[in-house]
C-alpha positions in Angstrom: -2.1 -17.7 14.2 -3.2 -21.3 14.2 -6.4 -22.5 12.5 -8.0 -23.0 15.9 -7.0 -19.5 17.1 -8.4 -17.9 13.9 -11.6 -19.9 14.3 -12.0 -18.9 17.9 -11.4 -15.2 17.1 -14.0 -15.1 14.4 -16.5 -17.2 16.5 -16.1 -14.3 19.0 -16.0 -11.1 16.8 -18.2 -12.7 14.2 -21.4 -12.0 16.2 -23.2 -9.4 14.2 -20.4 -9.3 11.6 -22.7 -9.6 8.5 -24.6 -6.5 9.6 -21.5 -4.4 10.3 -19.4 -5.6 7.4 -21.8 -4.9 4.6 -20.1 -5.2 1.2 -19.4 -1.9 -0.6 -20.7 -1.8 -4.2 -17.5 -0.2 -5.5 -15.3 -3.0 -4.1 -17.8 -5.6 -5.3 -17.6 -4.2 -8.9 -13.8 -4.2 -8.8 -13.7 -7.8 -7.5 -16.3 -9.0 -10.1 -14.3 -7.2 -12.8 -11.3 -9.2 -11.8 -13.4 -12.4 -11.9 -14.9 -11.6 -15.3 -15.2 -14.7 -17.5 -14.6 -17.2 -14.7 -17.4 -19.6 -14.9 -17.0 -21.1 -11.4 -15.3 -19.7 -8.2 -14.0 -21.0 -4.9 -14.1 -18.4 -2.2 -11.4 -19.0 0.4 -12.0 -17.6 3.9 -15.4 -16.7 2.7 -16.8 -15.4 6.0 -20.5 -14.3 5.7 -20.3 -14.2 2.0 -19.5 -10.6 1.1 -18.3 -10.0 -2.5 -19.1 -13.5 -3.7 -20.5 -13.7 -7.2 -24.2 -14.7 -7.3 -24.4 -15.4 -11.0 -22.3 -18.6 -11.3 -21.4 -21.7 -9.3 -19.5 -20.8 -6.1 -18.1 -23.0 -3.3 -17.4 -21.1 -0.1 -14.8 -22.3 2.4 -14.8 -20.9 5.9 -13.5 -22.3 9.2 -15.7 -20.4 11.6 -19.2 -21.8 12.4 -20.3 -18.3 13.6 -19.4 -16.8 10.2 -21.0 -19.7 8.2 -24.2 -19.2 10.2 -24.5 -15.6 9.1 -24.5 -16.4 5.4 -27.8 -15.2 3.9 -30.5 -17.4 2.5 -29.7 -18.4 -1.0 -25.9 -17.9 -0.7 -23.5 -20.4 -2.2 -22.9 -23.7 -0.5 -20.3 -23.2 2.3 -18.2 -25.9 3.9 -15.9 -25.9 6.9 -12.2 -25.8 5.8 -9.0 -23.9 5.7 -6.9 -22.4 2.9 -4.0 -24.7 3.5 -6.1 -27.7 2.6 -8.9 -26.8 0.2 -11.6 -29.4 -0.4 -11.3 -29.3 -4.2 -9.6 -31.2 -7.0 -6.9 -29.8 -9.2 -8.1 -27.0 -11.5 -11.7 -27.8 -10.4 -12.7 -24.1 -10.5 -12.1 -21.3 -13.0 -11.0 -18.8 -10.3 -10.1 -18.8 -6.6 -10.8 -15.6 -4.6 -10.0 -14.4 -1.0 -11.0 -11.1 0.6 -8.9 -9.9 3.5 -8.2 -13.4 4.7 -4.6 -14.2 3.8 -3.2 -12.6 6.9 -5.2 -15.0 9.1 -3.8 -18.2 7.5 -1.3 -20.3 9.4 0.9 -20.8 6.3 0.0 -18.2 3.7 2.3 -19.6 1.1 0.7 -23.0 1.3 -2.7 -21.4 1.1 -1.8 -19.5 -2.0 -0.3 -22.7 -3.5 -3.7 -24.4 -2.8 -5.5 -21.6 -4.6 -3.2 -22.1 -7.6 -3.8 -25.9 -7.4 -7.6 -25.6 -7.6 -7.9 -22.8 -10.1 -5.9 -21.1 -12.9 -6.8 -17.6 -11.7 -6.4 -16.0 -8.3 -8.1 -12.8 -7.1 -7.0 -11.7 -3.6 -7.7 -8.6 -1.6 -4.7 -8.0 0.7 -3.0 -4.9 2.2 -0.1 -2.6 1.9 0.6 -3.0 5.6 2.9 0.0 5.9 0.2 2.3 4.4 -2.4 0.7 6.8 -0.1 1.2 9.8 0.1 5.0 8.9 -3.7 5.5 9.2 -4.4 8.3 11.6 -6.2 6.0 14.1 -3.0 4.1 14.6 -0.6 7.0 14.1 -2.2 9.2 16.7 -4.2 7.0 19.0 -3.1 3.3 18.7 0.7 3.2 18.2 0.6 -0.2 19.8 -1.2 -1.6 16.8 1.4 -0.5 14.2 3.9 -3.4 14.8 1.0 -5.9 14.5 -0.1 -4.4 11.1 3.4 -4.1 9.8 4.3 -7.8 10.4 1.3 -9.1 8.4 1.7 -10.6 5.0 1.5 -7.8 2.4 -0.2 -7.4 -0.9 3.3 -7.2 -2.4 4.2 -10.6 -0.8 1.0 -12.1 -2.3 1.7 -10.7 -5.7 5.3 -12.0 -5.7 4.2 -15.4 -4.6 1.6 -15.6 -7.3 4.0 -14.2 -9.9 1.9 -11.2 -10.9 2.3 -7.5 -11.3 -1.4 -6.8 -11.5 -2.0 -5.0 -8.2 -4.9 -2.5 -8.0 -5.7 0.1 -5.4 -9.0 -0.5 -3.7 -10.1 3.0 -3.0 -12.3 3.8 0.0 -15.0 6.4 -0.7 -16.3 8.8 1.9 -19.5 6.8 2.3 -17.9 3.4 2.2 -20.2 0.7 3.6 -17.9 -2.1 4.6 -16.7 -1.4 8.2 -13.0 -2.2 7.8 -11.7 0.4 10.2 -10.1 2.7 7.6 -13.6 3.0 6.1 -14.1 5.8 8.7 -11.2 7.9 7.5 -13.4 11.0 7.3 -15.9 9.9 9.9 -13.8 9.9 13.1 -16.9 10.1 15.4 -17.7 6.5 14.5 -14.7 5.3 16.6 -16.4 6.6 19.7 -18.7 3.6 19.5 -16.9 0.7 21.1 -19.1 -1.7 19.3 -17.4 -0.8 16.0 -14.1 -2.0 17.3 -15.4 -5.5 17.9 -15.9 -6.3 14.2 -12.2 -5.8 13.2 -9.8 -8.6 13.9 -7.0 -6.1 14.5 -9.0 -3.7 16.8 -10.7 -6.6 18.7 -7.3 -7.9 19.8 -6.6 -4.8 21.8 -6.6 -4.7 25.6 -9.8 -3.0 26.7 -7.8 -0.4 28.6 -5.9 0.5 25.4 -9.1 0.8 23.5 -10.8 3.0 26.1 -7.7 5.2 26.3 -7.7 5.7 22.6 -11.4 6.5 22.5 -11.0 9.1 25.3 -8.1 10.8 23.5 -10.0 10.9 20.2 -13.1 12.3 21.9 -11.0 15.1 23.4 -9.4 15.9 20.1 -12.8 16.0 18.4 -14.2 18.3 21.1 -11.4 20.8 20.9 -10.9 20.6 17.1 -7.4 19.0 17.2 -8.5 16.1 15.0 -9.9 18.4 12.3 -6.8 20.6 12.3 -4.5 17.7 12.1 -6.4 15.9 9.4 -7.8 18.9 7.4 -6.6 17.6 4.1 -8.8 14.5 4.5 -11.9 16.7 4.6 -11.1 17.9 1.0 -10.9 14.3 -0.4 -13.7 12.2 -1.8 -11.7 8.9 -1.6 -8.9 7.5 0.4 -6.1 5.0 0.0 -6.2 2.9 3.2 -3.7 0.4 1.8 -6.1 -2.2 0.4 -5.0 -3.9 -2.8 -6.6 -6.3 -5.3 -4.0 -8.8 -6.5 -5.0 -10.6 -9.8 -3.1 -13.6 -11.2 -2.4 -14.2 -14.0 -2.1 -10.5 -14.8 -4.9 -9.1 -17.0 -4.6 -6.0 -19.2 -2.4 -3.2 -17.8 -5.1 -0.6 -17.5 -5.8 -1.4 -13.9 -2.3 -1.7 -12.5 -0.9 0.8 -10.0 
């Protein structure tokens, strides 16, 4: 996807994004743990500012005007820019972070090289795309989306490019607050609201007819109990692995690795 296409997408789906995509405190704690000791941070693909530290200097970089406009009062300074050409000098920051952004970059390797150029530490949330593509929403209702998810850059790709083996599972609790679509792994009724679909870059791409067909099938399966029978094991779980991973380079102590 080109920078202009990514910007156009988020200028569209970004309306109301900050309200729907509220940061989850457990993910925030995990990201801040990975940033511990970094006195300054550059946030690449910063969006509306979720998961940014608020206790140290931060420069946010975001291409979409719609996303920049939703940053809260008092948030870090945010400039227009792309990962492949960061507006920072060599090693200007102690750490560079990016949350669910790498798959939108035109040249993800160049973007990661830029993160390494401007900071000695990189903290990146990416995905195990195979795991994500096996999520029940895709498996049972949106098989059209599986090829799209599987061809995205993976957390393993990011880790290999950064030369790290520090890859941590970002668990999704049953009451997860950030509306990434696997957040509703135990709340299937949420997907009956079409508005939810418009704040996910993957779901928002779908043809409206595909979306409506999937919703109708899910509604029928919820009505007759099929969904609950098929996914009974999920109802016994308190957390879920939706394929989200935290990649930290250079590797810190081994206690977090999975």
